[in-house]
Structures are given as structure tokens and as C-alpha cells.
C-alpha positions, 0 to 999 in steps of 0.5 A, a space after each residue: 599159298 604161303 604158310 601164313 596164308 594157310 594160317 589165316 585161312 584157318 580162322 576165316 569161318 570162325 566166329 570169335 567172342 570175347 573169352 574164346 580160348 585159342 590153343 596152338 600146339 606142335 604136331 609130332 614131326 613138324 607143323 602146328 595144330 590150331 584150336 578155338 573154343 576147344 574145336 580144332 580148326 586145322 593143322 599147318 604142315 610147315 615145319 618152320 611155322 610153329 617154331 617161328 610163331 612160338 618164338 614171337 610170343 615166348 622167345 627172348 623178345 616177345 611181341 607182348 611181354 605181358 602176354 608172355 607172362 600170362 602164358 607162362 603163368 597159365 602153363 605153370 598152373 597146368 603143371 601144378 595141377 
């Protein structure tokens, strides 16, 4: 399976409700951990997937400018605490 197939499979048995928090984090040595509602769904071993994923949302040309602003504001709030 491709990294994208593995990523999609992490969500297959998860029920999402409005307001469910999703968290994506780099794993030391490469890869990405995925959480939904505070529960870890799994990890991807692909070293290339996480940088590409984060670039989509936080790079110079994000898929959602408003989404990027929201993530940056949320991060700034966490750092300020």
C-alpha cells in the first residue's frame, strides 16, 4: 500500500463528530502520528509523508489560507501559555 492508503486507513474505523480535534505530529526519525479526539489512531512510517502533509497546510501556498492562519493562531496560543 502507498503512504496515502495507510493514512486513509487510519480513519476507516473512526467516527467523527463536529468539533473532534485532529492532531498530526512528526515522529522522531521520520513518520507521523495521527490522533483524533485525544486517541492515537496510528503512525505512518513514511519519512516523506509528514513533510509533504505539513507543507500542504503550513507551506508557502497552503490549500487553505484561513486554515493556516487558524493553525498559526492556535500554536501561538499554546506557546503563550
